[in-house]
C-alpha positions as CSV (number, residue, x, y, z in Angstrom):
1,X,54.0,-24.5,15.0
2,X,53.9,-23.7,10.9
3,X,57.5,-24.5,9.4
4,X,59.6,-21.3,9.0
5,X,60.6,-20.3,5.8
6,X,64.3,-20.4,5.0
7,X,65.8,-18.0,2.5
8,X,69.1,-17.1,1.3
9,X,70.0,-13.6,2.5
10,X,69.9,-10.6,0.0
11,X,71.0,-6.9,0.6
12,X,66.9,-6.2,0.3
13,X,66.7,-8.1,3.7
14,X,68.8,-5.8,5.4
15,X,66.3,-3.8,7.0
16,X,64.4,-6.9,8.6
17,X,67.5,-8.4,9.6
18,X,68.2,-4.8,11.4
19,X,64.9,-4.7,12.9
20,X,65.4,-8.3,14.8
21,X,69.0,-7.9,15.8
22,X,68.5,-4.1,16.5
23,X,72.1,-3.4,14.9
24,X,72.0,-0.3,12.5
25,X,71.2,-1.2,8.9
26,X,74.5,0.1,7.3
27,X,76.7,-2.0,9.7
28,X,75.0,-5.0,8.9
29,X,75.0,-3.9,5.1
30,X,78.9,-3.8,5.5
31,X,79.6,-6.7,7.4
32,X,77.3,-9.0,5.1
33,X,78.4,-7.8,2.0
34,X,79.7,-10.7,0.0
35,X,79.3,-13.5,2.6
36,X,76.6,-16.3,1.9
37,X,73.7,-16.6,4.7
38,X,70.3,-17.5,5.5
39,X,67.2,-15.9,7.0
40,X,64.7,-17.6,9.0
41,X,61.3,-16.0,8.6
42,X,58.1,-16.6,10.6
43,X,55.7,-14.6,8.2
44,X,56.8,-11.3,7.7
45,X,59.8,-11.3,10.5
46,X,62.8,-12.8,11.0
47,X,63.5,-15.1,13.9
48,X,67.1,-16.6,12.7
49,X,69.9,-15.9,10.7
50,X,73.2,-17.8,9.8
51,X,76.3,-16.5,8.3
52,X,78.9,-19.5,8.0
53,X,82.7,-18.2,8.4
54,X,85.5,-20.1,7.3
55,X,88.4,-19.2,9.9
56,X,91.9,-19.2,9.1
57,X,92.3,-23.0,10.5
58,X,90.2,-24.3,7.8
59,X,87.1,-24.7,10.3
60,X,83.6,-23.7,9.1
61,X,82.1,-21.7,12.4
62,X,78.5,-21.0,13.1
63,X,77.0,-18.5,15.2
64,X,73.3,-18.6,16.2
65,X,73.5,-15.7,18.5
66,X,70.0,-14.6,19.0
67,X,68.4,-17.2,16.7
68,X,64.9,-18.7,17.7
69,X,65.8,-22.4,18.6
70,X,63.1,-23.8,16.1
71,X,65.3,-21.8,13.3
72,X,68.4,-24.0,14.3
73,X,67.8,-27.2,12.6
74,X,66.4,-26.0,9.2
75,X,69.3,-23.1,9.1
76,X,71.9,-26.0,10.0
77,X,70.4,-27.7,7.1
78,X,71.6,-25.4,4.7
79,X,75.4,-25.9,5.8
80,X,76.3,-29.5,5.2
81,X,79.4,-30.7,6.3
82,X,82.0,-30.6,9.3
83,X,80.7,-27.3,11.4
84,X,82.0,-25.8,14.6
85,X,79.6,-23.8,17.0
86,X,79.7,-22.8,20.5
87,X,76.9,-22.4,23.3
88,X,77.1,-21.0,27.1
89,X,74.1,-23.2,28.6
90,X,72.9,-26.6,28.9
91,X,69.6,-26.1,26.8
92,X,70.8,-25.1,23.5
93,X,73.5,-27.8,24.1
94,X,71.4,-30.5,24.4
95,X,69.3,-29.0,21.1
96,X,72.7,-29.2,19.2
97,X,73.7,-32.5,20.3
98,X,70.4,-33.8,18.8
99,X,71.0,-32.2,15.5
100,X,74.5,-34.2,15.4
101,X,76.9,-31.8,17.3
102,X,79.0,-33.1,20.1
103,X,81.0,-31.7,22.8
104,X,84.7,-30.9,21.7
105,X,86.2,-28.4,24.5
106,X,84.9,-26.2,27.5
107,X,86.2,-22.7,28.1
108,X,85.9,-21.0,31.5
109,X,84.9,-17.3,31.4
110,X,86.6,-15.0,33.3
111,X,86.3,-11.4,34.6
112,X,89.5,-9.8,35.7
113,X,89.6,-6.6,37.8
114,X,91.4,-3.9,36.0
115,X,94.0,-2.5,38.5
116,X,97.4,-1.4,38.4
117,X,100.2,-3.6,38.6
118,X,103.9,-3.6,38.5
119,X,105.3,-7.0,37.3
120,X,108.7,-7.1,35.8
121,X,109.8,-8.3,32.6
122,X,112.3,-11.0,32.3
123,X,116.1,-10.1,31.6
124,X,116.6,-9.1,28.0
125,X,113.0,-8.5,27.0
126,X,111.5,-5.4,25.7
127,X,107.6,-4.7,25.3
128,X,106.6,-2.9,21.7
129,X,103.2,-2.1,20.4
130,X,101.7,-4.5,17.7
131,X,101.3,-1.2,15.7
132,X,105.2,-0.8,15.7
133,X,106.1,-4.2,14.4
134,X,105.7,-5.2,10.8
135,X,102.3,-6.9,10.7
136,X,103.9,-10.1,8.8
137,X,106.0,-10.6,11.9
138,X,102.7,-10.2,14.3
139,X,100.8,-12.8,12.0
140,X,103.7,-15.4,12.0
141,X,103.9,-15.2,15.9
142,X,100.3,-14.9,16.3
143,X,100.0,-18.4,14.1
144,X,103.0,-19.9,16.3
145,X,100.8,-19.4,19.3
146,X,97.5,-20.3,18.1
147,X,98.9,-23.8,16.9
148,X,98.9,-24.7,21.0
149,X,95.7,-23.3,21.8
150,X,92.7,-26.0,21.6
151,X,90.3,-25.3,18.5
152,X,92.5,-23.2,16.7
153,X,95.6,-25.5,15.6
154,X,96.4,-25.1,11.9
155,X,95.6,-21.2,11.9
156,X,97.0,-20.2,8.7
157,X,95.8,-16.5,8.0
158,X,96.6,-14.4,4.8
159,X,98.3,-11.4,5.3
160,X,95.4,-9.1,3.6
161,X,92.9,-11.0,6.5
162,X,95.0,-10.4,9.1
163,X,95.4,-6.8,8.4
164,X,91.9,-6.4,8.3
165,X,90.9,-8.3,11.3
166,X,93.8,-6.5,13.7
167,X,95.7,-3.3,12.7
168,X,92.7,-2.4,10.5
169,X,89.9,-3.5,12.9
170,X,88.2,-0.5,14.4
171,X,88.4,-2.5,17.9
172,X,92.5,-2.5,17.3
173,X,93.8,-1.1,20.5
174,X,98.1,0.0,20.3
175,X,98.3,0.1,23.6
176,X,96.9,-3.1,24.6
177,X,98.1,-5.0,21.6
178,X,101.6,-6.0,22.5
179,X,104.7,-7.6,21.3
180,X,107.4,-9.1,23.6
181,X,110.8,-9.2,22.0
182,X,114.1,-10.5,23.5
183,X,116.9,-9.2,20.7
184,X,115.8,-10.0,17.1
185,X,113.1,-12.4,18.1
186,X,109.3,-12.3,19.0
187,X,108.7,-14.3,22.0
188,X,105.1,-13.1,23.4
189,X,102.0,-11.6,22.4
190,X,98.8,-10.1,24.3
191,X,96.0,-8.8,22.6
192,X,93.0,-6.9,24.2
193,X,90.1,-5.8,22.0
194,X,88.5,-2.5,22.9
195,X,84.9,-3.3,21.6
196,X,82.5,-4.5,20.3
197,X,81.5,-5.9,23.8
198,X,80.7,-3.8,26.8
199,X,84.0,-4.8,28.6
200,X,87.3,-5.0,27.0
201,X,88.3,-8.6,25.9
202,X,91.4,-10.5,26.4
203,X,91.5,-12.3,23.0
204,X,95.3,-14.0,23.2
205,X,98.2,-13.8,25.6
206,X,100.9,-16.4,24.7
207,X,104.6,-16.9,25.0
208,X,106.9,-19.1,23.0
209,X,108.0,-22.6,24.7
210,X,111.4,-21.6,25.4
211,X,110.0,-18.3,27.6
212,X,107.4,-20.0,29.6
213,X,107.8,-20.3,33.4
214,X,109.6,-16.8,33.5
215,X,106.8,-14.5,34.2
216,X,106.7,-12.9,30.8
217,X,102.8,-13.9,30.2
218,X,102.4,-12.2,33.7
219,X,104.1,-9.0,33.0
220,X,102.2,-8.4,29.9
221,X,98.8,-9.0,31.3
222,X,99.8,-6.6,34.1
223,X,100.5,-3.8,31.5
224,X,97.3,-4.3,29.9
225,X,95.3,-4.2,32.9
226,X,97.3,-1.2,34.3
227,X,96.4,0.5,30.9
228,X,92.3,0.1,31.5
229,X,92.7,0.8,35.1
230,X,94.0,4.3,34.1
231,X,91.1,4.6,31.5
232,X,88.9,3.7,34.3
233,X,87.5,0.3,33.5
234,X,86.5,-1.8,36.1
235,X,86.9,-5.5,34.3
236,X,88.7,-7.3,31.5
237,X,87.0,-10.3,30.2
238,X,88.7,-13.6,29.2
239,X,88.1,-17.1,28.1
240,X,90.4,-20.1,29.3
241,X,90.3,-23.7,28.2
242,X,89.5,-25.6,31.5
243,X,92.3,-28.0,30.6
244,X,94.8,-25.3,30.6
245,X,95.9,-25.0,34.3
246,X,99.0,-22.5,33.5
247,X,96.3,-20.1,32.2
248,X,94.1,-20.6,35.1
249,X,96.5,-20.0,37.5
250,X,97.5,-16.6,35.6
251,X,93.8,-15.3,35.9
252,X,93.8,-16.4,39.5
253,X,96.8,-14.5,40.0
254,X,95.1,-11.2,38.9
255,X,92.2,-12.1,41.0
256,X,90.2,-13.5,38.0
257,X,86.6,-14.8,38.8
258,X,84.6,-17.5,36.7
259,X,81.5,-16.3,35.6
260,X,80.2,-18.8,33.3
261,X,81.4,-21.6,31.0
262,X,81.4,-21.8,27.0
263,X,81.3,-24.9,25.3
264,X,82.5,-25.8,21.8
265,X,80.5,-28.4,19.9
266,X,81.5,-30.2,16.3
267,X,79.6,-31.7,13.7
268,X,81.6,-34.1,12.2
269,X,81.5,-34.7,8.4
């Protein structure tokens, strides 16, 4: 097989990238603006793309999505140093392990039935929409909770980035992005994204250590599942670390079914 041509992405490549991904060119142009990336070409057609993202925890995250597998190695050669990526089946995992990655952790992929639930809040707790809480407070709680989520410890988002990715995102859902407050303290959070995937996705649910074991996470999850049931949705998706027994029990309580796994792989320096 002839070698692929790897080139830095330029604005003029948007039409070819759109033809490969099926994503409208205008959306790609906006998403790729100012980002460094590379395309793999086979003749006149794109067969792979890589746009590294440095997340707020300092990790460089790589997303291959529809890349043809023979494009992975030459694209990876453009991004030296430590990196993280995820896969959902054994074949690409084996390819990436041959390219220097090692498995770091595994998530179980769940589907939760969207049904109405009535789960009471612990005494002294109220629930607010994140849209009604100062973003700096939401960001601070988000960072505290992420420090205990495997693979996202050290998350230190800047306010402008946090607003763009949350409150200003087209997928931000005020009814399903909720803050639990006890007195003047924010003690729990749940966030369900309304897109871009076909089904709503549970991005994060967590409570501070002093409030665990009191049913707060269940009460938050019950609220968002009730909202989605009223909207006519059938399922909400979620990912749970395979080593997190408490979160798996929460999924099971609401009828969650495991529909697959996702493995995070890490390449060291």
